[in-house]
C-alpha positions as CSV (number, residue, x, y, z in Angstrom):
1,M,6.6,-33.7,2.7
2,S,6.5,-30.6,5.1
3,S,3.6,-28.2,5.4
4,C,3.6,-24.3,7.2
5,L,0.7,-22.3,8.3
6,G,1.2,-18.7,7.7
7,V,-1.0,-16.2,9.6
8,F,-1.3,-12.5,9.2
9,V,-3.2,-10.4,11.7
10,D,-4.1,-7.6,10.9
11,K,-6.6,-6.0,13.5
12,N,-9.6,-7.6,13.2
13,L,-8.5,-9.5,10.4
14,I,-7.0,-12.8,10.1
15,K,-5.4,-14.0,6.5
16,Y,-4.4,-17.9,6.7
17,A,-2.8,-20.4,4.4
18,K,-1.6,-23.6,5.0
19,L,1.0,-24.6,2.4
20,K,2.8,-28.2,1.9
21,R,5.9,-28.0,-0.4
22,N,7.1,-31.7,-2.0
23,K,9.7,-32.6,-4.9
24,D,7.2,-30.7,-7.4
25,G,7.3,-26.9,-5.9
26,F,4.6,-25.4,-3.7
27,K,0.7,-26.0,-3.2
28,V,-1.6,-24.1,-1.4
29,E,-3.6,-26.8,0.8
30,S,-6.0,-24.5,2.0
31,F,-6.9,-20.6,2.6
32,N,-9.7,-18.3,4.0
33,V,-9.7,-14.6,5.4
34,E,-11.2,-14.2,9.4
35,T,-12.5,-11.8,11.1
36,F,-12.4,-11.8,15.7
37,D,-12.8,-10.2,18.0
38,N,-10.2,-12.5,20.9
39,L,-7.3,-13.2,18.9
40,E,-6.2,-16.3,21.6
41,D,-10.1,-18.0,20.0
42,A,-9.4,-17.2,16.7
43,L,-5.9,-18.0,16.3
44,K,-7.2,-21.9,18.0
45,K,-10.1,-21.7,15.9
46,V,-7.9,-21.6,12.4
47,I,-4.8,-23.9,13.5
48,I,-8.1,-26.7,14.3
49,E,-10.0,-26.3,11.5
50,T,-6.7,-26.2,9.3
51,N,-5.1,-29.7,11.0
52,S,-1.9,-27.2,12.0
53,Q,-1.7,-28.7,15.8
54,R,1.9,-30.2,14.8
55,V,2.5,-27.5,11.6
56,P,4.8,-25.3,12.2
57,I,3.0,-21.5,12.3
58,S,4.6,-18.3,11.0
59,I,3.1,-15.4,12.2
60,N,3.8,-11.5,11.3
61,I,4.9,-8.9,14.2
62,S,2.3,-5.8,14.2
63,N,2.9,-1.9,14.5
64,E,7.0,-2.3,13.9
65,L,8.5,0.8,13.3
66,Y,11.5,1.1,10.7
67,N,14.8,2.9,10.8
68,Y,18.0,2.6,8.8
69,F,22.0,3.3,10.4
70,D,25.3,3.6,8.6
71,V,27.8,1.3,10.7
72,F,31.6,0.2,9.1
73,S,31.6,-2.7,7.6
74,I,35.1,-3.3,8.7
75,L,33.5,-4.8,12.3
76,E,32.4,-8.3,13.6
77,K,28.9,-9.3,13.8
78,K,28.8,-8.8,17.7
79,D,30.5,-5.1,17.2
80,I,28.2,-3.8,14.6
81,T,25.1,-5.1,16.6
82,K,26.7,-3.0,19.7
83,S,27.3,-0.2,17.5
84,L,23.2,-0.5,15.8
85,D,22.0,-0.5,19.5
86,I,23.7,3.1,20.3
87,E,22.4,4.0,17.8
88,F,18.9,2.3,18.2
89,E,18.9,4.2,22.0
90,M,19.8,7.7,21.1
91,L,17.0,7.3,18.3
92,C,15.0,6.7,21.3
93,N,16.0,8.9,23.7
94,E,15.4,11.6,20.2
95,K,11.8,10.6,19.8
96,G,11.2,9.8,23.4
97,Y,11.2,6.1,23.1
98,D,11.3,3.8,26.0
99,K,13.6,0.7,24.2
100,K,12.6,-1.5,27.3
101,Y,9.1,-2.0,26.0
102,L,10.8,-2.3,21.8
103,E,12.1,-5.7,20.8
104,S,14.2,-5.4,17.7
105,R,16.2,-7.2,15.0
106,Y,18.1,-6.3,11.5
107,I,19.8,-6.5,7.9
108,L,22.7,-5.0,6.5
109,M,22.5,-3.7,3.3
110,D,25.4,-3.2,0.6
111,N,25.4,0.9,0.8
112,K,26.4,2.4,-2.3
113,E,27.1,5.8,-1.5
114,D,30.2,4.4,1.5
115,Y,30.9,1.4,0.0
116,E,33.4,1.1,3.4
117,K,30.0,0.9,5.6
118,Y,26.5,-0.6,5.1
119,K,23.2,0.3,5.9
120,A,21.1,-1.6,8.7
121,L,17.6,-2.1,7.9
122,Y,16.8,-2.2,11.9
123,V,12.9,-3.2,12.3
124,S,11.8,-2.6,16.0
125,T,7.7,-3.9,17.9
126,N,6.2,-3.7,21.3
127,K,7.5,-6.7,23.4
128,K,3.8,-7.0,25.0
129,E,3.0,-7.5,21.5
130,I,5.1,-10.2,20.8
131,D,4.3,-12.1,24.4
132,K,1.1,-12.1,23.9
133,K,1.3,-14.2,20.7
134,I,4.3,-16.5,21.7
135,E,1.9,-17.1,25.2
136,I,-1.8,-18.2,22.7
137,L,1.0,-20.5,20.6
138,S,3.4,-21.3,23.1
139,N,1.5,-25.3,22.4
140,N,2.3,-24.7,18.7
141,K,5.4,-25.4,16.9
142,L,5.8,-21.1,16.4
143,I,9.0,-21.3,13.9
144,S,8.9,-17.3,13.5
145,M,7.8,-13.9,14.0
146,T,8.5,-11.7,10.4
147,P,7.1,-8.1,9.5
148,V,5.5,-8.9,6.4
149,S,6.4,-6.2,4.7
150,T,9.8,-8.3,4.8
151,S,8.3,-11.8,4.6
152,I,5.9,-10.9,1.4
153,T,9.4,-10.8,-1.1
154,N,8.9,-14.5,-0.5
155,L,6.4,-14.9,-3.6
156,L,8.4,-13.1,-6.3
157,E,11.8,-14.0,-8.3
158,A,13.2,-11.2,-8.7
159,E,16.1,-10.4,-10.9
160,E,18.9,-9.1,-9.1
161,N,20.1,-5.9,-11.1
162,E,15.6,-5.1,-11.5
163,N,14.8,-1.8,-9.0
164,I,11.0,-3.5,-8.0
165,A,8.9,-1.9,-5.4
166,I,5.7,-4.1,-3.7
167,I,2.9,-2.3,-2.5
168,N,1.2,-3.9,0.2
169,I,-2.2,-2.4,0.7
170,E,-3.8,-4.0,4.1
171,N,-5.4,-2.2,6.6
172,E,-2.1,-0.2,6.3
173,T,0.1,0.4,3.9
174,Q,3.9,-0.8,3.2
175,I,6.3,-0.6,0.3
176,T,9.2,-2.3,0.5
177,T,11.5,-1.4,-2.4
178,I,14.0,-3.8,-3.5
179,I,17.2,-2.4,-5.0
180,D,19.4,-4.7,-6.8
181,G,18.0,-7.7,-6.5
182,Q,18.3,-6.7,-2.4
183,I,15.7,-5.0,-0.3
184,S,16.3,-1.7,0.3
185,R,13.8,0.1,2.3
186,V,10.4,-0.2,3.9
187,D,7.7,3.1,3.9
188,I,4.6,3.4,5.8
189,L,1.8,5.7,3.9
190,N,-0.4,7.8,5.5
191,S,-3.2,6.7,3.4
192,S,-4.2,3.2,4.3
193,L,-7.8,1.4,4.0
194,G,-8.0,0.6,7.7
195,N,-10.5,3.9,7.5
196,V,-12.5,2.9,4.6
197,V,-13.4,-0.3,6.3
198,E,-14.3,1.7,9.6
199,E,-16.8,3.8,7.5
200,I,-18.6,1.0,5.9
201,N,-18.9,-0.6,8.9
202,K,-21.1,2.3,9.8
203,I,-23.4,0.9,6.9
204,E,-22.8,-2.8,6.7
205,L,-22.4,-3.5,10.7
206,S,-20.2,-6.7,9.9
207,W,-16.8,-6.6,9.9
208,K,-17.0,-9.4,7.1
209,K,-19.1,-7.6,5.0
210,S,-16.8,-4.9,5.2
211,Y,-13.8,-6.5,4.1
212,D,-15.3,-8.2,1.7
213,V,-16.9,-4.9,-0.6
214,F,-13.8,-4.4,-2.3
215,K,-13.5,-7.6,-3.7
216,N,-16.6,-6.3,-6.1
217,I,-15.6,-2.9,-5.8
218,T,-14.2,-2.4,-10.3
219,I,-12.2,1.6,-10.3
220,Y,-11.7,3.8,-13.3
221,D,-9.2,6.1,-14.8
222,H,-9.3,10.0,-13.1
223,E,-12.0,11.0,-15.7
224,V,-14.5,7.7,-15.7
225,K,-15.5,7.0,-11.8
226,S,-18.1,4.0,-12.8
227,L,-19.4,3.1,-16.2
228,D,-23.0,2.0,-14.1
229,E,-24.1,4.4,-11.9
230,N,-26.0,1.5,-9.7
231,E,-23.0,0.1,-9.2
232,N,-19.7,0.3,-6.8
233,E,-21.9,1.5,-4.2
234,Y,-18.7,2.7,-1.8
235,L,-16.4,3.9,-4.5
236,E,-17.0,7.1,-2.8
237,Y,-15.6,6.1,0.4
238,V,-13.1,4.3,-1.6
239,M,-11.6,6.3,-4.6
240,P,-10.1,9.7,-2.1
241,V,-8.1,7.0,-0.4
242,I,-6.3,5.1,-3.3
243,E,-6.1,8.4,-4.8
244,K,-4.3,10.0,-2.2
245,M,-2.6,6.5,-1.7
246,A,-1.0,7.1,-5.4
247,K,0.4,10.4,-5.0
248,E,2.5,8.9,-1.6
249,I,3.4,6.5,-4.0
250,K,4.4,8.7,-6.6
251,K,6.4,10.8,-4.2
252,V,8.1,7.9,-2.2
253,F,9.4,6.9,-5.8
254,N,10.8,10.3,-6.2
255,N,12.9,10.7,-3.4
256,F,14.9,7.5,-4.6
257,K,18.3,7.9,-6.3
258,E,17.2,4.5,-8.7
259,K,14.5,4.2,-11.3
260,I,11.9,2.4,-10.4
261,T,10.8,0.1,-13.3
262,K,8.1,-2.0,-12.2
263,V,5.4,-2.1,-9.4
264,Y,3.8,-4.9,-7.1
265,I,0.2,-4.1,-6.0
266,T,-0.9,-6.7,-3.6
267,G,-3.3,-7.2,0.0
268,M,-6.7,-6.3,0.7
269,G,-6.1,-3.3,-1.8
270,A,-5.4,-5.3,-5.0
271,T,-8.7,-7.8,-4.7
272,I,-10.3,-3.7,-6.4
273,S,-10.7,-4.7,-10.1
274,N,-8.3,-1.8,-12.0
275,I,-6.1,-1.0,-9.4
276,D,-3.2,-1.6,-11.3
277,L,-4.3,0.4,-14.2
278,Y,-5.6,2.8,-12.4
279,F,-1.5,3.0,-10.9
280,Q,-0.2,2.8,-13.8
281,D,-1.5,5.7,-15.3
282,Y,-0.1,7.7,-12.4
283,L,3.4,6.2,-12.7
284,K,3.3,6.4,-16.0
285,N,6.5,4.8,-17.3
286,V,6.5,1.9,-14.0
287,K,5.1,-0.8,-15.1
288,C,2.4,-1.8,-12.4
289,E,1.0,-5.4,-12.0
290,I,-0.9,-7.4,-9.4
291,L,1.2,-10.3,-7.4
292,K,0.9,-13.2,-7.5
293,P,3.3,-16.0,-6.1
294,F,5.6,-17.0,-7.9
295,F,4.6,-20.9,-7.7
296,I,1.0,-20.4,-9.2
297,D,-0.1,-21.1,-12.3
298,P,-3.7,-19.4,-12.9
299,G,-4.7,-21.6,-15.5
300,S,-4.5,-24.9,-13.2
301,L,-6.7,-23.6,-10.2
302,K,-9.8,-24.4,-9.3
303,V,-10.5,-20.8,-7.3
304,P,-10.7,-17.4,-8.9
305,T,-7.1,-16.1,-8.6
306,K,-8.2,-13.3,-6.5
307,E,-9.0,-15.3,-3.5
308,Y,-5.0,-16.8,-3.4
309,I,-4.3,-13.0,-3.6
310,E,-6.5,-11.5,-0.9
311,V,-4.0,-13.7,1.4
312,N,-0.7,-13.5,-0.3
313,S,0.6,-11.7,3.4
314,A,-0.5,-15.1,4.5
315,I,1.2,-17.0,1.9
316,A,4.0,-15.0,2.1
317,L,4.4,-16.0,5.7
318,A,4.7,-19.0,5.4
319,L,7.2,-19.5,2.9
320,D,9.5,-18.0,5.8
321,G,8.6,-21.2,7.4
322,L,9.6,-23.6,4.3
323,G,13.0,-22.3,3.7
324,F,12.9,-18.7,2.8
325,M,13.1,-16.8,6.3
326,N,15.6,-14.1,7.2
327,K,17.1,-15.4,9.8
328,D,18.1,-11.8,11.4
329,L,14.6,-10.3,11.1
330,N,13.0,-13.5,13.1
331,F,11.0,-12.4,16.5
332,A,10.5,-15.6,17.5
333,P,12.6,-17.0,20.9
334,I,13.7,-20.4,19.1
335,S,17.0,-22.1,18.5
336,K,18.3,-23.5,16.1
337,F,17.6,-27.3,16.8
338,D,13.9,-26.6,17.2
339,N,11.7,-28.1,15.5
340,I,13.8,-29.1,12.7
341,D,11.9,-31.1,10.0
342,I,13.6,-33.8,9.1
343,D,11.2,-33.4,5.6
344,N,13.0,-29.5,5.4
345,I,16.2,-31.0,5.6
346,M,16.2,-33.6,2.6
347,N,14.1,-31.6,0.2
348,S,16.4,-29.0,1.4
349,A,19.4,-31.9,0.2
350,E,17.1,-32.4,-3.3
351,K,16.6,-28.5,-4.4
352,F,20.6,-28.5,-4.0
353,D,21.3,-26.4,-7.6
354,I,25.0,-26.2,-8.3
355,N,24.5,-23.1,-9.6
356,E,23.5,-21.1,-6.3
357,W,27.8,-21.3,-5.7
358,K,27.3,-18.4,-8.4
359,K,25.1,-15.7,-7.6
360,P,26.8,-12.8,-5.5
361,F,28.4,-12.9,-1.0
362,S,26.1,-11.8,0.7
363,I,26.3,-9.4,3.6
364,E,27.9,-11.8,6.2
365,E,29.8,-14.2,3.4
366,K,31.4,-10.8,2.5
367,M,32.2,-10.3,6.1
368,L,33.4,-13.3,6.6
369,T,35.6,-13.4,3.4
370,R,36.6,-10.2,4.1
371,G,37.7,-11.5,7.7
372,I,40.0,-13.8,6.6
373,A,41.6,-11.9,3.5
374,V,42.8,-9.6,6.7
375,F,44.3,-12.2,8.3
376,L,46.0,-14.1,5.4
377,I,47.6,-11.1,4.6
378,A,48.6,-10.0,8.3
379,I,50.0,-14.1,8.1
380,I,52.1,-13.2,5.3
381,G,53.2,-9.8,6.8
382,F,54.5,-11.4,9.2
383,S,56.5,-13.7,7.7
384,I,58.2,-11.5,4.8
385,F,59.3,-9.6,7.9
386,S,60.6,-12.0,10.0
387,G,62.5,-13.2,6.8
388,V,64.0,-10.2,6.3
389,I,65.0,-9.8,10.1
C-alpha cells in the first residue's frame, strides 16, 4: 500500500487530505481544514498530526498565470520548449513582467483549428513562492507542486467525447474546461468568495468561523431569497457574488465554439446548499452538479459527503502523488529517481489493463510516432532512389 498527503494552501487557509491506495482503490485516511498565520508552522503541524513525516507530499502552486501559444507539431520537444520560451519572453516584455522571477511549465493539446500545430497551455508562477514551500518541506518527501486547476481533473472519470467544466470556488474562482477528454483552458474569474470571507471576518473576528459560514448557507432561485428570515445571516454578502459569478461563467461558456454539456462545482463554494441548482437556473441546458471524488461511495461514508467535498482540492493533489500527476506541470525540483515508492510500482503493475492500449495517443506519443514515420519514409525513399541509380 502507498499513501500521499495532499495539501492545498489558499491565502490563510490550509486544506489537507491523506490518501491511501490499495488493491481495492483509494481511501481517505484523514482530512481537515485549518486556518493559519504562519505557513511553516501550519504545514509542520499538519504533517505531524497526519503522521506524514515519511509520506510523499503534494502541494499546490499559487497565484499562477495562464497563457496560450501555438507551436508547430513537427518540432522536437526541445525545440518546442525553446519556441514557447521565446513566445513567453515576448509576452513578458509586452505586459511588463520580469521573466527572471517566474518559473514556467506547459502541456500540449490538439489544435482543432490548425492540425499542423499544437496549442500549449503555459503556466507560470513566482519563483520565490515555490522556493518558500520547497524550503519549508526540505526535510519531507515533496513529490509534486502543481496547479490545482489542472489537478482537480483527477477527481473525474470523464468520457473522451465529453465537453465539461469544473468550477473550483475557493478564495479564487477557477474554471477548468475539458474538451473531448483533454484540458482545453483555465479561466480565472473576477468574482470570488475571498472578499466575502474578509467581510464576514470583520463580524466574526475569526477566520475559522468565517470559512465555516458557507457550510450553513442555503440559497434559492432568483425570486426566493430565503424561506426563513432568521436563517442565512450572511446571505446579503454571498448572493451578489454568486450572481455575478454565474453571469461570468455564462459569458466564458458563450466564448467557446464547443458546447459545454456538464458542469461540476467544487471547493468552498460547493458547500453552499443549492448552489448547483442556482447555477443550473442560469446555465439552462447545461447539467450542473457537485463534484464528488470518483472513488467515494456516499452510502458507505461515516461523515457527510459535504465534508469530503470541502477538501476536494487537497484530495486532487494527493492523487497527483499516487500516480495521477501530469509530470509536465510539476514544479517540484525532483528527479525521476527521487521518492521512489516500491508499493506504487507494484500497484501500477497490478492495475495494468490491456484496454489502456486502446486509448488515443497522447501528444508526446503522437510526436514520437510522427518522428518515426518520417525517419522510415526517408530510409525507404533513399533505398528506392539508390536502386534506381
